[in-house]
N, C-alpha and C positions, 0 to 999 in steps of 0.2 A: 707745341701743341701736337696732339694725336690727330692725324686725316684718318677717318674710315670710310672703307667703302661703301656703296650702299648695295645691299642685295648678298652680301656675304655674310657668311655663318661659320662662327666658331664652336667647334665643336670641344670640350672638356674632355668626353670619354666617348670612343669610337662607340657606337651602337651593335654593329656587328658584332662585335667580340664578343664572348659567353664565358661567365664565371666560370670559373672552374666549380666544380660543385664537391660540397664537403661532404665526406662520408660516412654517415650516421651510424652509430654506434649501437646495434642491436642488444636492448637490454639480455639478459638470459636469465631463465628461473634457475631456481636452486634443481640441482639434480636428487634423485631419489636420496644418497648417500648422506648430501649436506644436511635435506631437512630433516632423515633421522637421525647425523649427529645433531642439531640444534633441539629436537625433541617437540618437533610442529606437528607430528601424527600423533601425537601422545596427549591426553588427558592427565593433568598432575594434580593430587591430591590440594586442594586450596584454591585451584582456578577457577573452578566453577560451583557456586552455591545455589541450593536448591530453591530459595527463593531468587534468585536473579534468574532462575528460570522458568518460574511462575508467570509472568507476561509471556513466554513462548509457548508455554504450555493453552493458555487461553485464546491465544494465536492460531495454534495447533488445532484448536477444537473448531473456532470456525473456517478455519481449511476444511476440516473432513467434514462439516455439515455441507458446504460446498459442493467436495467432492462426489460425495456420495457412499454408496456401501455398496455397492455392487461389487462381485471380487474382479473383476478386470480393474476397476479404479482402485480398490484396497492395493492392487499388486504394484501398479504405477504410483501410490500415491508417496509424499515425503515421509517418514518418519521424525523427524529432529523437533522436537517439542512433545511428543509424543509420553504419554507416562506408562511405560510397559510393564509388567511382571511378568515373570517367568513361572508357565503352570506346569510344564516338563522338562526333562533335560538329561543328559547321558552326565553331567557332573551334579552330583548330590548336593553339594557345598553349596550351587547357586540357585538350588531350590527355591521359588515363594521370595527373591528376590527381585524386586522393585524402585522404579525412580525413571525421572525425567529422563529420555533420551538427550545428552550433548552433543553426542559424535555419532557418527557409523560411517564405517568402513567397509570393505568387499567381506568380510568375515566375519565384523564383531558390530556388536551395540554397546556404545559406553553411555554409563547411565548414571546420574548423583541421586542418592536416596536422600531421606528426611534428613541424614544426620549428617549430608554433606560430605559422604565418602563415595568414592569413584568407583566402578564395579564393570569390568570390561566382561559380554557374556556374546560367548561364541554363539554365530549362529546355526552353525552345522550341529543337528542331533537336540533341537530346542525347539521350544513349543512358547510361543508369547501371547498375553490375552492383554487388550486394554478395553474398554469402555465408551462409548460417545453416548450420551442420551439415554443411559440408561439400557444400551445394546451391547451385550458383551461380546467382543469378535477376538476369533480363537486366529492366529498365524503360525505356519512352519517357516521355523529358521530357514531351511534347507531348499525353497524358492523364492530366498533374497539373497542368494550369494551371489550377489549385482554390486558393482558399486550405486551411488544411489543417482547418478547422470544417467547412466547404461537402463538401469533398471526403469524410470521415470519414461526414457525415449523408445523402450521397446516395448512390440505390439507383445502381449502374452497369447498363448493360443489355447493354453488349456488351463489357469490358474490353481490350485492348489487348497483354496483357500476355504477354512470351514467357520462358517459365521452362525451362533448360537444364539 
């Protein structure tokens, strides 16, 4: 027979001892070299189709009607989904190329045309045009030599965008 004393406590674990903390391993992102080897920064032929980008273009048109047509707003806008046409360029083979912007980097627009071909258009030395609600707007690629995230956050002092 077990006799228990009154007002006694039995502790299974000592409450004042702290458990050792497990160090969490931080997930590291890919380095630029690794992402280049994997081909994450490039769009290959057949990865994006023109028909798949049409809903993105419709969303972009709604977005641009909300943003407005002021020069400051156009300079800070996102152009993924825009139907761009090259109107002037230093590279004659890219003249009059048009398609929906699938990717934008610091120096290039990557577009997919109606025949599902991928074209990489340099921003430097090019003039692009697009239309919204029957308004044709020309943008100079030299003014867009920023990453998309940096351009949208940056306050533009004097944009050089010409609306026609």
